[in-house]
Backbone as CSV, one residue per row, in Angstrom:
resi,resn,N_x,N_y,N_z,CA_x,CA_y,CA_z,C_x,C_y,C_z
1,UNK,-88.712,33.763,38.579,-89.553,34.956,38.568,-89.489,35.720,39.884
2,UNK,-88.572,35.354,40.764,-88.478,36.058,42.036,-87.047,36.514,42.281
3,UNK,-86.920,37.571,43.075,-85.605,38.121,43.422,-85.747,38.935,44.700
4,UNK,-84.622,39.299,45.292,-84.624,40.104,46.505,-84.396,41.568,46.156
5,UNK,-85.280,42.420,46.668,-85.148,43.870,46.493,-84.795,44.506,47.827
6,UNK,-84.089,45.611,47.767,-83.694,46.329,48.982,-83.970,47.816,48.830
7,UNK,-84.348,48.444,49.926,-84.432,49.905,50.013,-83.351,50.388,50.966
8,UNK,-82.632,51.415,50.530,-81.628,52.069,51.365,-82.248,53.310,51.985
9,UNK,-82.171,53.460,53.295,-82.671,54.663,53.961,-81.493,55.470,54.491
10,UNK,-81.441,56.753,54.144,-80.328,57.613,54.532,-80.843,58.969,54.998
11,UNK,-79.922,59.799,55.472,-80.189,61.201,55.769,-79.169,62.017,54.978
12,UNK,-79.587,62.629,53.895,-78.660,63.349,53.024,-78.132,64.606,53.705
13,UNK,-76.969,65.056,53.256,-76.312,66.242,53.787,-75.827,67.097,52.617
14,UNK,-75.360,68.319,52.872,-74.755,69.105,51.784,-73.388,68.580,51.348
15,UNK,-72.835,67.604,52.075,-71.521,67.044,51.779,-71.687,65.840,50.856
16,UNK,-71.473,66.060,49.569,-71.691,65.020,48.570,-70.798,63.803,48.805
17,UNK,-69.539,64.045,49.150,-68.626,62.941,49.397,-69.082,62.067,50.551
18,UNK,-69.551,62.695,51.626,-70.065,61.940,52.779,-71.242,61.075,52.365
19,UNK,-72.177,61.661,51.609,-73.377,60.917,51.222,-73.040,59.737,50.309
20,UNK,-72.110,59.935,49.390,-71.706,58.842,48.502,-71.096,57.700,49.310
21,UNK,-70.299,58.053,50.320,-69.684,57.021,51.168,-70.741,56.231,51.935
22,UNK,-71.750,56.924,52.473,-72.826,56.247,53.201,-73.623,55.345,52.263
23,UNK,-73.978,55.873,51.099,-74.711,55.067,50.124,-73.922,53.824,49.743
24,UNK,-72.645,53.994,49.484,-71.811,52.862,49.080,-71.809,51.770,50.144
25,UNK,-71.669,52.181,51.404,-71.643,51.195,52.488,-72.957,50.434,52.570
26,UNK,-74.076,51.144,52.487,-75.378,50.497,52.636,-75.743,49.661,51.408
27,UNK,-75.370,50.135,50.221,-75.615,49.349,49.009,-74.830,48.046,49.056
28,UNK,-73.590,48.103,49.511,-72.792,46.883,49.658,-73.440,45.937,50.676
29,UNK,-73.959,46.501,51.741,-74.632,45.683,52.755,-75.842,44.978,52.150
30,UNK,-76.632,45.719,51.356,-77.820,45.131,50.728,-77.427,44.015,49.765
31,UNK,-76.401,44.257,48.957,-75.955,43.238,48.003,-75.431,41.998,48.735
32,UNK,-74.741,42.211,49.853,-74.223,41.083,50.627,-75.356,40.248,51.215
33,UNK,-76.530,40.887,51.416,-77.704,40.175,51.932,-78.491,39.496,50.815
34,UNK,-78.008,39.608,49.578,-78.646,38.902,48.472,-79.510,39.742,47.556
35,UNK,-79.537,41.057,47.746,-80.377,41.907,46.894,-79.789,42.008,45.491
36,UNK,-80.618,41.769,44.492,-80.210,41.987,43.104,-80.786,43.282,42.555
37,UNK,-81.698,43.914,43.316,-82.200,45.247,42.997,-82.149,46.085,44.264
38,UNK,-81.497,47.235,44.185,-81.350,48.132,45.333,-81.824,49.520,44.926
39,UNK,-82.619,50.154,45.772,-83.147,51.494,45.481,-82.762,52.457,46.592
40,UNK,-82.369,53.662,46.220,-81.989,54.701,47.178,-83.045,55.796,47.212
41,UNK,-83.049,56.667,48.226,-84.092,57.691,48.344,-83.955,58.843,47.338
42,UNK,-84.956,59.672,47.340,-84.932,60.954,46.626,-83.803,61.819,47.185
43,UNK,-83.155,62.606,46.303,-82.059,63.490,46.717,-81.084,62.748,47.638
44,UNK,-80.650,61.580,47.194,-79.864,60.708,48.064,-78.423,61.164,48.237
45,UNK,-77.945,62.061,47.375,-76.542,62.484,47.454,-76.442,63.992,47.275
46,UNK,-76.313,64.716,48.392,-76.117,66.158,48.347,-77.402,66.946,48.425
47,UNK,-77.788,67.407,49.635,-79.024,68.185,49.790,-78.915,69.137,50.966
48,UNK,-79.326,70.378,50.728,-79.465,71.387,51.780,-80.880,71.924,51.715
49,UNK,-81.386,72.437,52.821,-82.712,73.054,52.844,-82.635,74.384,53.595
50,UNK,-83.508,75.300,53.198,-83.573,76.591,53.874,-84.910,77.240,53.568
51,UNK,-85.612,77.641,54.622,-86.886,78.363,54.483,-87.866,77.627,53.570
52,UNK,-87.924,76.305,53.714,-88.875,75.539,52.939,-88.477,75.300,51.496
53,UNK,-87.267,75.691,51.114,-86.791,75.465,49.754,-85.725,74.376,49.767
54,UNK,-85.675,73.620,48.678,-84.733,72.506,48.555,-83.571,72.919,47.671
55,UNK,-82.372,72.678,48.166,-81.161,73.044,47.422,-80.276,71.801,47.254
56,UNK,-80.574,70.987,46.235,-79.709,69.832,46.002,-78.359,70.269,45.468
57,UNK,-77.326,69.510,45.811,-76.023,69.722,45.188,-76.165,69.266,43.739
58,UNK,-76.083,70.201,42.799,-76.404,69.898,41.403,-75.197,70.091,40.498
59,UNK,-75.025,69.164,39.585,-73.987,69.225,38.558,-74.589,68.768,37.240
60,UNK,-74.017,69.153,36.111,-74.419,68.515,34.858,-74.223,67.008,34.960
61,UNK,-75.059,66.267,34.254,-74.984,64.813,34.355,-73.578,64.281,34.093
62,UNK,-72.906,64.837,33.097,-71.581,64.339,32.724,-70.519,64.644,33.778
63,UNK,-70.839,65.538,34.737,-69.856,65.943,35.738,-70.271,65.593,37.164
64,UNK,-71.409,64.937,37.329,-71.922,64.679,38.679,-71.101,63.574,39.341
65,UNK,-70.464,63.856,40.478,-69.607,62.845,41.120,-70.346,61.594,41.566
66,UNK,-71.653,61.714,41.856,-72.382,60.551,42.356,-72.564,59.487,41.282
67,UNK,-72.733,59.897,40.042,-73.055,58.929,38.998,-71.942,57.910,38.733
68,UNK,-70.702,58.335,38.490,-69.675,57.314,38.264,-69.460,56.411,39.477
69,UNK,-69.596,56.972,40.678,-69.433,56.154,41.882,-70.510,55.078,41.951
70,UNK,-71.768,55.458,41.687,-72.869,54.511,41.791,-72.907,53.560,40.591
71,UNK,-72.545,54.052,39.424,-72.456,53.152,38.267,-71.376,52.096,38.487
72,UNK,-70.278,52.505,39.088,-69.213,51.557,39.391,-69.666,50.494,40.379
73,UNK,-70.456,50.913,41.383,-70.970,49.952,42.359,-71.912,48.949,41.703
74,UNK,-72.824,49.451,40.850,-73.763,48.556,40.168,-73.007,47.502,39.368
75,UNK,-71.980,47.945,38.666,-71.191,47.034,37.846,-70.390,46.047,38.703
76,UNK,-69.753,46.551,39.741,-68.942,45.692,40.611,-69.787,44.635,41.301
77,UNK,-70.967,45.058,41.818,-71.811,44.156,42.597,-72.785,43.368,41.729
78,UNK,-72.860,43.710,40.433,-73.753,43.041,39.492,-75.205,43.133,39.956
79,UNK,-75.618,44.358,40.267,-76.987,44.598,40.712,-77.658,45.643,39.831
80,UNK,-78.984,45.614,39.812,-79.765,46.743,39.306,-79.856,47.762,40.432
81,UNK,-79.553,49.009,40.139,-79.502,50.052,41.168,-80.331,51.248,40.726
82,UNK,-81.384,51.536,41.480,-82.189,52.730,41.223,-81.659,53.863,42.095
83,UNK,-81.074,54.872,41.451,-80.671,56.091,42.154,-81.936,56.921,42.309
84,UNK,-82.489,56.952,43.526,-83.801,57.578,43.750,-83.908,58.939,43.130
85,UNK,-82.929,59.795,43.381,-82.742,61.024,42.597,-81.517,61.767,43.084
86,UNK,-80.983,62.579,42.189,-79.934,63.547,42.487,-80.285,64.837,41.740
87,UNK,-79.652,65.926,42.135,-79.854,67.189,41.431,-78.993,67.243,40.183
88,UNK,-79.626,67.461,39.023,-78.905,67.498,37.755,-79.151,68.842,37.085
89,UNK,-78.050,69.552,36.812,-78.160,70.883,36.201,-78.167,70.763,34.680
90,UNK,-79.144,71.422,34.054,-79.256,71.405,32.601,-78.425,72.533,32.003
91,UNK,-78.181,72.504,30.689,-77.387,73.562,30.049,-77.969,74.959,30.223
92,UNK,-79.294,75.067,30.386,-79.900,76.392,30.552,-79.937,76.848,32.010
93,UNK,-79.299,76.069,32.900,-79.198,76.483,34.293,-80.256,75.906,35.209
94,UNK,-81.303,75.311,34.656,-82.332,74.718,35.500,-81.804,73.456,36.182
95,UNK,-82.435,73.085,37.303,-82.068,71.869,38.022,-83.234,70.889,37.936
96,UNK,-82.922,69.645,37.593,-83.931,68.597,37.572,-83.711,67.642,38.738
97,UNK,-84.808,67.178,39.309,-84.807,66.154,40.340,-84.915,64.823,39.590
98,UNK,-83.787,64.158,39.354,-83.719,63.085,38.359,-83.338,61.734,38.969
99,UNK,-84.134,60.706,38.624,-83.832,59.312,38.958,-83.044,58.667,37.835
100,UNK,-82.231,57.681,38.199,-81.501,56.882,37.219,-81.664,55.405,37.554
101,UNK,-82.001,54.600,36.541,-81.900,53.165,36.697,-80.561,52.735,36.123
102,UNK,-79.756,52.052,36.937,-78.446,51.580,36.521,-78.486,50.056,36.392
103,UNK,-77.907,49.549,35.323,-77.901,48.107,35.069,-76.712,47.440,35.741
104,UNK,-76.684,46.107,35.796,-75.526,45.394,36.364,-74.244,45.590,35.554
105,UNK,-74.367,46.168,34.366,-73.182,46.513,33.581,-72.727,47.943,33.824
106,UNK,-73.483,48.669,34.668,-73.144,50.058,34.959,-73.668,51.043,33.936
107,UNK,-74.516,50.590,33.009,-75.103,51.495,32.025,-76.339,52.175,32.617
108,UNK,-76.897,53.136,31.881,-78.084,53.869,32.326,-79.219,53.594,31.341
109,UNK,-80.024,52.550,31.576,-81.121,52.259,30.656,-82.324,53.174,30.794
110,UNK,-82.414,53.960,31.892,-83.579,54.831,32.058,-83.254,56.002,32.972
111,UNK,-83.852,57.156,32.635,-83.807,58.368,33.449,-85.231,58.864,33.631
112,UNK,-85.510,59.476,34.769,-86.837,60.039,35.012,-86.699,61.349,35.777
113,UNK,-87.325,62.407,35.267,-87.353,63.699,35.952,-88.696,63.862,36.657
114,UNK,-88.652,64.175,37.947,-89.858,64.308,38.768,-90.859,65.248,38.103
115,UNK,-92.087,64.781,37.950,-93.112,65.548,37.245,-93.823,66.524,38.179
116,UNK,-94.265,66.039,39.332,-95.073,66.857,40.246,-94.180,67.418,41.360
117,UNK,-94.134,68.728,41.482,-93.242,69.383,42.439,-93.984,69.746,43.721
118,UNK,-93.251,69.656,44.829,-93.822,69.745,46.176,-93.954,71.206,46.600
119,UNK,-95.064,71.834,46.242,-95.372,73.214,46.625,-96.601,73.174,47.524
120,UNK,-96.397,73.209,48.833,-97.528,73.021,49.751,-97.403,73.950,50.959
121,UNK,-98.536,74.207,51.603,-98.601,74.984,52.835,-99.408,74.195,53.854
122,UNK,-98.733,73.624,54.850,-99.400,72.792,55.840,-99.841,73.582,57.063
123,UNK,-99.399,74.842,57.167,-99.651,75.608,58.375,-98.616,75.289,59.437
124,UNK,-98.593,76.095,60.471,-97.663,75.861,61.563,-96.205,75.977,61.149
125,UNK,-95.938,76.773,60.114,-94.571,76.969,59.659,-94.070,75.909,58.701
126,UNK,-94.938,74.974,58.321,-94.539,73.909,57.402,-94.969,74.276,55.982
127,UNK,-94.084,74.954,55.280,-94.343,75.393,53.915,-93.148,75.021,53.048
128,UNK,-93.434,74.490,51.849,-92.359,74.040,50.955,-92.623,74.532,49.542
129,UNK,-91.557,74.906,48.839,-91.646,75.370,47.463,-90.538,74.714,46.641
130,UNK,-90.766,73.474,46.233,-89.755,72.793,45.418,-89.561,73.499,44.084
131,UNK,-90.643,74.080,43.550,-90.558,74.731,42.241,-89.707,75.995,42.268
132,UNK,-89.352,76.473,43.460,-88.491,77.650,43.539,-87.083,77.347,43.063
133,UNK,-86.691,76.073,43.105,-85.322,75.709,42.717,-85.270,74.582,41.693
134,UNK,-86.392,73.886,41.457,-86.402,72.695,40.611,-87.366,72.869,39.443
135,UNK,-86.981,72.385,38.269,-87.846,72.388,37.088,-88.529,71.027,36.961
136,UNK,-89.806,70.986,36.564,-90.508,69.698,36.461,-90.179,68.954,35.179
137,UNK,-90.305,67.636,35.239,-90.257,66.825,34.040,-91.644,66.714,33.439
138,UNK,-91.739,66.029,32.296,-93.046,65.895,31.644,-93.258,64.528,31.003
139,UNK,-92.452,63.536,31.385,-92.575,62.215,30.769,-92.516,61.117,31.826
140,UNK,-93.490,60.207,31.779,-93.409,59.004,32.574,-92.418,58.042,31.948
141,UNK,-91.801,57.207,32.773,-90.764,56.291,32.290,-90.949,54.926,32.928
142,UNK,-90.940,53.874,32.096,-90.931,52.495,32.570,-89.553,51.915,32.281
143,UNK,-88.910,51.387,33.320,-87.525,50.916,33.205,-87.458,49.399,33.365
144,UNK,-86.450,48.765,32.764,-86.196,47.347,33.050,-85.698,47.194,34.478
145,UNK,-85.931,46.004,35.061,-85.513,45.794,36.453,-85.494,44.311,36.791
146,UNK,-84.360,43.676,36.738,-84.176,42.265,37.084,-85.181,41.416,36.299
147,UNK,-86.310,41.110,36.921,-87.436,40.443,36.264,-88.536,41.471,36.094
148,UNK,-89.057,41.641,34.895,-90.156,42.557,34.693,-89.715,43.999,34.536
149,UNK,-90.687,44.907,34.696,-90.437,46.337,34.502,-90.995,47.130,35.678
150,UNK,-90.476,48.350,35.824,-90.849,49.185,36.968,-91.122,50.610,36.500
151,UNK,-92.267,51.162,36.922,-92.616,52.537,36.612,-91.944,53.473,37.592
152,UNK,-91.296,54.503,37.071,-90.509,55.407,37.914,-91.324,56.631,38.320
153,UNK,-91.133,57.038,39.560,-91.744,58.260,40.085,-90.892,58.734,41.245
154,UNK,-91.217,59.901,41.774,-90.460,60.444,42.900,-91.414,61.149,43.867
155,UNK,-91.441,60.717,45.097,-92.042,61.401,46.246,-93.453,61.940,45.993
156,UNK,-93.596,63.250,45.769,-94.912,63.895,45.656,-95.740,63.304,44.517
157,UNK,-95.095,62.689,43.543,-95.823,62.000,42.476,-96.822,60.991,43.033
158,UNK,-96.550,60.435,44.226,-97.380,59.368,44.777,-98.824,59.817,44.978
159,UNK,-99.051,61.127,45.028,-100.404,61.651,45.223,-101.178,61.799,43.907
160,UNK,-100.605,61.346,42.807,-101.235,61.497,41.498,-101.419,60.106,40.883
161,UNK,-102.515,59.438,41.236,-102.677,58.020,40.887,-102.735,57.743,39.387
162,UNK,-103.086,58.740,38.594,-103.172,58.496,37.150,-101.827,58.103,36.542
163,UNK,-100.735,58.584,37.121,-99.409,58.221,36.624,-99.174,56.722,36.788
164,UNK,-99.509,56.194,37.950,-99.261,54.784,38.244,-100.219,53.874,37.480
165,UNK,-101.439,54.334,37.276,-102.380,53.538,36.480,-101.889,53.441,35.043
166,UNK,-101.350,54.536,34.521,-100.788,54.494,33.168,-99.635,53.497,33.101
167,UNK,-98.790,53.478,34.121,-97.693,52.518,34.160,-98.222,51.081,34.176
168,UNK,-99.191,50.823,35.055,-99.719,49.470,35.177,-100.400,49.032,33.884
169,UNK,-101.158,49.902,33.269,-101.832,49.565,32.016,-100.821,49.313,30.892
170,UNK,-99.653,49.934,31.003,-98.600,49.710,30.008,-97.773,48.466,30.324
171,UNK,-98.103,47.777,31.418,-97.463,46.501,31.715,-96.481,46.484,32.870
172,UNK,-96.225,47.620,33.519,-95.277,47.641,34.636,-95.797,46.789,35.792
173,UNK,-94.949,45.898,36.305,-95.334,45.053,37.440,-94.906,45.637,38.778
174,UNK,-93.994,46.610,38.738,-93.510,47.260,39.950,-93.585,48.777,39.769
175,UNK,-93.695,49.471,40.881,-93.741,50.929,40.896,-92.729,51.417,41.924
176,UNK,-91.926,52.387,41.561,-90.926,52.940,42.479,-91.318,54.355,42.877
177,UNK,-91.226,54.657,44.161,-91.546,55.999,44.647,-90.528,56.437,45.690
178,UNK,-89.250,56.580,45.314,-88.246,57.075,46.257,-88.642,58.462,46.752
179,UNK,-88.359,58.753,48.013,-88.934,59.946,48.623,-88.028,60.575,49.663
180,UNK,-88.394,61.818,49.987,-87.893,62.505,51.178,-89.121,63.110,51.848
181,UNK,-90.084,62.258,52.180,-91.371,62.675,52.735,-91.164,63.418,54.049
182,UNK,-91.878,64.519,54.230,-91.775,65.245,55.493,-92.378,64.418,56.626
183,UNK,-91.929,64.700,57.842,-92.466,63.958,58.981,-93.961,64.209,59.148
184,UNK,-94.406,65.454,58.952,-95.824,65.788,59.147,-96.705,65.016,58.165
185,UNK,-96.370,65.075,56.872,-97.200,64.385,55.879,-96.987,62.875,55.934
186,UNK,-95.786,62.471,56.303,-95.523,61.045,56.392,-96.346,60.369,57.467
187,UNK,-96.423,60.988,58.639,-97.201,60.405,59.731,-98.669,60.270,59.347
188,UNK,-99.153,61.197,58.523,-100.571,61.186,58.154,-100.873,60.297,56.955
189,UNK,-99.983,60.289,55.954,-100.368,59.756,54.650,-99.447,58.711,54.040
190,UNK,-98.221,58.558,54.524,-97.223,57.734,53.842,-97.705,56.305,53.587
191,UNK,-98.118,55.617,54.633,-98.479,54.213,54.485,-99.701,54.032,53.596
192,UNK,-100.714,54.850,53.793,-101.944,54.653,53.029,-101.732,54.944,51.550
193,UNK,-100.897,55.931,51.218,-100.634,56.230,49.812,-99.868,55.099,49.133
194,UNK,-98.856,54.561,49.797,-98.079,53.472,49.204,-98.953,52.238,48.996
195,UNK,-99.744,51.889,50.005,-100.595,50.709,49.897,-101.695,50.915,48.863
196,UNK,-102.221,52.128,48.780,-103.273,52.398,47.792,-102.752,52.231,46.373
197,UNK,-101.551,52.756,46.090,-101.010,52.614,44.737,-100.771,51.141,44.404
198,UNK,-100.343,50.348,45.388,-100.148,48.917,45.162,-101.474,48.225,44.875
199,UNK,-102.483,48.503,45.693,-103.780,47.846,45.555,-104.468,48.238,44.252
200,UNK,-104.476,49.522,43.934,-105.146,50.004,42.720,-104.598,49.362,41.458
201,UNK,-103.300,49.080,41.475,-102.625,48.640,40.255,-102.167,47.191,40.282
202,UNK,-102.397,46.496,41.387,-101.943,45.122,41.496,-100.452,45.017,41.238
203,UNK,-99.687,45.917,41.851,-98.251,46.004,41.577,-97.475,46.103,42.883
204,UNK,-96.203,45.674,42.843,-95.300,45.945,43.951,-94.965,47.432,43.975
205,UNK,-94.897,48.005,45.158,-94.463,49.383,45.329,-93.207,49.375,46.195
206,UNK,-92.145,49.973,45.671,-90.839,49.979,46.342,-90.454,51.431,46.591
207,UNK,-90.414,51.818,47.871,-90.308,53.232,48.218,-89.245,53.485,49.289
208,UNK,-87.993,53.696,48.871,-86.952,54.093,49.823,-87.117,55.564,50.184
209,UNK,-86.933,55.896,51.444,-87.145,57.282,51.879,-85.993,57.771,52.745
210,UNK,-85.817,59.061,52.749,-84.899,59.649,53.718,-85.574,59.694,55.088
211,UNK,-84.751,59.605,56.127,-85.258,59.707,57.484,-84.349,60.593,58.323
212,UNK,-84.924,61.286,59.289,-84.126,62.131,60.168,-84.180,63.596,59.774
213,UNK,-83.341,64.398,60.431,-83.341,65.852,60.251,-82.272,66.257,59.249
214,UNK,-82.692,66.970,58.210,-81.776,67.437,57.179,-81.117,68.742,57.592
215,UNK,-80.037,69.087,56.914,-79.426,70.401,57.100,-80.474,71.465,56.801
216,UNK,-80.598,72.454,57.679,-81.633,73.465,57.527,-82.847,73.181,58.367
217,UNK,-82.937,71.980,58.950,-83.983,71.686,59.919,-85.177,70.903,59.418
218,UNK,-85.296,70.666,58.106,-86.425,69.884,57.605,-86.343,68.453,58.124
219,UNK,-87.486,67.914,58.548,-87.522,66.567,59.100,-88.169,65.603,58.117
220,UNK,-87.492,64.481,57.859,-88.020,63.458,56.963,-88.555,62.278,57.770
221,UNK,-89.589,61.652,57.232,-90.335,60.633,57.984,-89.633,59.293,58.044
222,UNK,-88.851,58.939,57.024,-88.262,57.604,56.993,-89.298,56.553,56.638
223,UNK,-89.257,55.407,57.326,-90.216,54.322,57.118,-90.267,53.859,55.661
224,UNK,-89.089,53.658,55.065,-89.027,53.073,53.728,-89.876,51.809,53.692
225,UNK,-90.549,51.585,52.543,-91.505,50.485,52.453,-91.307,49.653,51.195
226,UNK,-91.611,48.363,51.301,-91.821,47.491,50.152,-93.182,46.846,50.364
227,UNK,-94.091,47.074,49.390,-95.489,46.640,49.501,-95.795,45.684,48.359
228,UNK,-96.548,44.616,48.654,-96.848,43.647,47.602,-98.116,44.029,46.839
229,UNK,-98.464,43.312,45.757,-99.604,43.719,44.933,-100.961,43.641,45.636
230,UNK,-101.025,42.925,46.754,-102.268,42.847,47.521,-102.350,43.950,48.579
231,UNK,-101.302,44.785,48.656,-101.286,45.885,49.600,-100.673,45.556,50.938
232,UNK,-100.060,44.374,51.051,-99.430,43.986,52.311,-98.007,44.541,52.381
233,UNK,-97.634,45.062,53.536,-96.287,45.584,53.740,-95.345,44.414,53.995
234,UNK,-94.367,44.256,53.097,-93.403,43.166,53.213,-92.197,43.550,54.062
235,UNK,-91.828,44.830,54.023,-90.671,45.304,54.794,-90.846,46.782,55.066
236,UNK,-90.411,47.204,56.249,-90.539,48.615,56.633,-89.351,49.007,57.510
237,UNK,-88.774,50.163,57.225,-87.699,50.715,58.049,-88.297,51.543,59.185
238,UNK,-87.436,51.949,60.100,-87.846,52.868,61.146,-87.451,54.284,60.772
239,UNK,-86.844,55.000,61.722,-86.440,56.380,61.477,-84.988,56.508,61.039
240,UNK,-84.154,55.544,61.406,-82.715,55.684,61.224,-82.252,55.136,59.876
241,UNK,-81.055,55.551,59.438,-80.477,54.980,58.217,-80.321,53.460,58.330
242,UNK,-80.441,52.784,57.195,-80.308,51.336,57.202,-80.802,50.724,55.914
243,UNK,-81.051,49.419,55.954,-81.445,48.644,54.778,-82.642,47.780,55.132
244,UNK,-83.625,47.704,54.239,-84.693,46.720,54.353,-84.697,45.871,53.090
245,UNK,-85.152,44.622,53.217,-85.157,43.691,52.088,-86.464,42.921,52.058
246,UNK,-86.869,42.530,50.845,-88.052,41.686,50.685,-87.942,40.914,49.384
247,UNK,-88.608,39.766,49.360,-88.633,38.943,48.156,-89.728,39.434,47.222
248,UNK,-89.375,39.640,45.964,-90.322,40.083,44.940,-90.620,38.889,44.034
249,UNK,-91.878,38.476,43.991,-92.308,37.365,43.149,-93.210,37.941,42.059
250,UNK,-92.659,38.117,40.860,-93.384,38.780,39.789,-94.656,38.036,39.414
251,UNK,-94.694,36.711,39.604,-95.898,35.958,39.251,-97.109,36.400,40.075
252,UNK,-96.864,36.977,41.259,-97.980,37.441,42.095,-98.692,38.648,41.490
253,UNK,-98.005,39.373,40.620,-98.647,40.511,39.961,-99.751,40.010,39.036
254,UNK,-99.415,39.071,38.162,-100.424,38.510,37.254,-101.547,37.841,38.034
255,UNK,-101.196,37.141,39.101,-102.204,36.474,39.926,-103.171,37.485,40.531
256,UNK,-102.633,38.571,41.077,-103.473,39.592,41.695,-104.353,40.266,40.658
257,UNK,-103.806,40.556,39.500,-104.587,41.223,38.447,-105.653,40.306,37.862
258,UNK,-105.452,38.991,37.944,-106.516,38.063,37.535,-107.635,38.043,38.564
259,UNK,-107.246,38.086,39.842,-108.254,38.026,40.910,-109.140,39.262,40.909
260,UNK,-108.513,40.429,40.744,-109.270,41.687,40.680,-108.794,42.431,39.431
261,UNK,-109.451,42.201,38.284,-108.971,42.770,37.011,-109.433,44.210,36.781
262,UNK,-109.260,45.052,37.784,-109.780,46.424,37.688,-109.085,47.238,36.603
263,UNK,-107.872,46.837,36.202,-107.189,47.575,35.144,-107.906,47.443,33.804
264,UNK,-108.775,46.450,33.687,-109.531,46.256,32.452,-110.967,46.750,32.570
265,UNK,-111.319,47.325,33.710,-112.708,47.699,33.964,-112.969,49.197,33.882
266,UNK,-112.008,49.986,33.433,-112.257,51.422,33.287,-113.421,51.651,32.320
267,UNK,-114.290,52.590,32.633,-115.386,52.944,31.749,-115.420,54.463,31.583
268,UNK,-115.754,54.927,30.395,-115.873,56.372,30.211,-117.081,56.902,30.976
269,UNK,-116.979,58.126,31.429,-118.109,58.743,32.128,-118.004,60.249,31.963
270,UNK,-119.108,60.902,32.241,-119.120,62.368,32.224,-119.625,62.869,33.545
271,UNK,-119.297,64.100,33.867,-119.798,64.712,35.085,-121.116,65.414,34.780
272,UNK,-122.178,64.949,35.414,-123.487,65.533,35.171,-124.002,66.276,36.381
273,UNK,-125.087,66.971,36.206,-125.712,67.668,37.323,-126.536,66.673,38.132
274,UNK,-126.618,66.891,39.456,-127.420,65.957,40.288,-128.897,66.048,39.947
């Protein structure tokens, strides 16, 4: 009931070939360290930024160069591989911020399109409009993953706890939140949000993030995390590209949910006047 999970931390560029090469090297490193599940960040292959807008290198799924490369790696290394996200162009021209779960056979058992888009104004010149270039998804997805199941999400989704509670109530023992968190919001909120989602749901939270300065000047916080169901940080990256690993013991999910069975304690309520 236990296995080793890894988060890959990178700094994406507009050069898709460069990013695929970096991902391949780090994924191989993680597998060599014993990881049977490896997760990469949001927009892990091909990303440019300008004036607070995100411009992923986008292709139709059937033509995206990153997918066959990463599917081949999953198959060769016999690992479960979560592609945190890449830009995928739909037939109508829209771009989706899409995660893929890849099996050890190189198949795609699950896809997830980011539901909540990062449209925020922090002041001081920190303004972002993901919806200017990206279309939202509308479906939560629970994917198979080594032992147990994992609820898929991406970055800004982490601020919407109802998504993760729905996953946990549906039986997911792990939650994935690959990200490209900004440095400003990351310094303020990254750790507490990851730990809160773990504690609320009695689930492992696995969150690979981009770190460093992207093309166009946007700064990502890094600090990829693996958090256990009790909210303890098992592994954390710094600012630079690299790999973190932690042991995932699925039996601890059931144990934690028995100790604090809050998933069974929801009660209906109404908002009344004081």
